[in-house]
N, C-alpha and C positions, 0 to 999 in steps of 0.2 A: 084251673090249673094253669092256663098260659099266663094268667096275671103273675100268678106265684112263680113262676120261671121266670118273667121278666124282671120280678122286683128282685131274685137272686142274682141274675145277669148284672142288674144295674148297681146291686150291694158289692159284688166281685170288682165290678171296674171300678167304683168309686173310692175303695179303700186306698188301692195303691196310687190313686191322684190324690186323694187329700193326702196320704203320707208325703208322697212326693213334694206339693206345695207348702205344706207344713215344715218340712225339712230347709226348702230355699228359703222360706221366711227366717227362721230362726239360724240358719247359717249366715245371715245377711244382718245379725243384730250382734253387735259386737260387747265385749264384756271386759272388764280389767284395762281399760284404756288410759287412765288417769293417773299413772304413774311414772311417766314420762321424766317428770323432774328429778327421780332417784338416779345417781349415778351407777350405770351398768357398763362394767367391766370384764363381764365374760360372757362368754358365746354359747348357744347351741345350735344345733341347726333343724331341719325338716326335710325329710327327703319324700317322693313320691314316685311308684313305677307307674305312675296314670291314674292308680285306683286307691291303691293301699298307701297310707302315711307311715313313717317311722319316726322317733324322736333318736337324735345323734346327738350324742356326749363326747368331747374329747378326753381320752382317757387321764389325763393330769387335772380334769376337773369332775371327775367321780368318786362318790366317796367309797373309803375302804369298804364300807359292808355291802355296797352294791357291786363293787369288785369280787369281795368274797365268794368263792365256788366258781367263778366264772372262767372258761379255759380259755386262753388267751397266749399271744408271744410277744417277744419283744417288739417286733415290727407293728403290732396292732396300735395305734394313735386315736382311732373314732371309734365308737362305739354306737352301734344303730340297733336301736329296741322297737320292736312291734309286736304287736297283739294279735290273737285272732284265733278262729274255731281250729282245732286240731286235727280234724278229718278233712277241712279244707285246705289246709297246710299242704298235708301230706298226699291228696288225692290232683292237688292242683299245685303243681311247682312253677306253671307259667300260665298264663292266662289263655293261649292254645290250647289248655287242658281244659279249660272252664266249660262245664256243662250245667243245663239245668239241673240235673237230680243234684249234683254236690251243691249248686247254690240255694237249693230248694233245702236241704238238708239242713246245710250251715245256718240258714236265717230261720227255720222252725222248727228244728228238732236240738234241744240242749244238749251239746256235746261239750268235752271237757276243752280245756282253750292250753295257749303254748304262748310263750314269748321267743319270738325269733330274733336272735341276738346275730348282726352280721358287724365283722373288724374290716375296717379300712387302714391303710399305712398312711393316705392323702386325703385333704380334704378332695370332692367329689365336684366339678363346675356347675350342676343343677342343683344343689345344696341350695336351702335358703337359710340365710343367717337371722339368727335372733339374739339381740345384745340383751343381756340379765344380769340381774345385780346379784350379790352373795347369796339374800335369803331366798329368792327365786330359783336360784340354781341349787340349794340346799331342797328346796320342797319337790322339785320335780326329782331328784335323786330318791327323794322318802318315797314318792309316788310310784316310781319305776318298781322299787325294792320291795315294796307292799304287794306289787302284781305276781312275783314269784310265791309259788307253792313251795312250802318248805318241807323236808320228810321230818322224820321223826329223832333224827340228828339235828335239827336245824340247819340243813344244808340244802343249797339249790338242787333241783332233780335234772340232771342233763338228761337228753337222749341220746344216748350215743348211736354215731355213725348215721344220725337221721337229716343231717343237713345235704343242703343242694350242693354245696361245693366246701373246698376245704379253709375257707373263710366264714362259714356262718354255722350256725348251732340253734336248737331248739332244746327249750325248757319247758319244765309244767309249768303252769299258771292257774291262777284263781281267776274265778268269774264264768259265767256262760254267755257265747256269743249269740245275738239276736238283731230283728231289723231296728233294735233301739239304743241296742250295746253293740257296736260295729267296731272294726280294727281303728276306723278314723275318729269315732266318737271317743275313745280311749285315750287317743292322743289328745283330743280337744278337750276331754276333762282334766287329763295332765296338768294342761297349760292352764284351765281355769283354776284348778288347787293351787297352783304354784303361783297364782296373781300375774299370770301372763295374760297378754291381749290374746282372746280367741272368741269362739263363736259363741252365741248363748248355748247352741246345740246343732249338732252336725253329724251326719252319716258319710258325708262328702268330704275328698282331700281337698277340692280347689278355694275353698273358704278361708281355711287356713294359711294356704301357699298364697293368695292373692293378698291376704292381710300383712303378711309380712315381707313383703318384696320391695 
């Protein structure tokens, strides 16, 4: 009985350790780094609050189909897109609200997801710029647009009055959050599929941030 308990304890200890080690290894393996010869006249940005990454695209570089159905005003010049677990977004508006229960449910229980759209009038000093060509810009627009959940009228589903401030909104999204598909791996996948330099895979924010500084 003691041996069985010890095996269980060791197994439970090893699982997060192995996950962390593999995550770190894959984070430091770059992909899509061989296209620097292509002229890149456009810019997108990455933003992190310390844990969570967003992709930011200037309004004048957002395709019309992605803009369609989004609520914004004339002063909004930069659109920041994040993806994540619905209940985690609503129950954890700041990291001071983070609890073990909220984190556990987000990681291990398949809940619906949201796109978090934040709008800015100017570039923020802590953003990390990524120069992209026209094809890469088109692909990242497509990737974000395809993450939105569309209703029966082919429209994006805005959750009214659910934003943290007057400058952000939540929209229904596709996909389920897990330890293998986190908010940051969603960003990383978008860069990979858009032929932009990215990590082989990562659940963290620092790999992409450091890669593009």
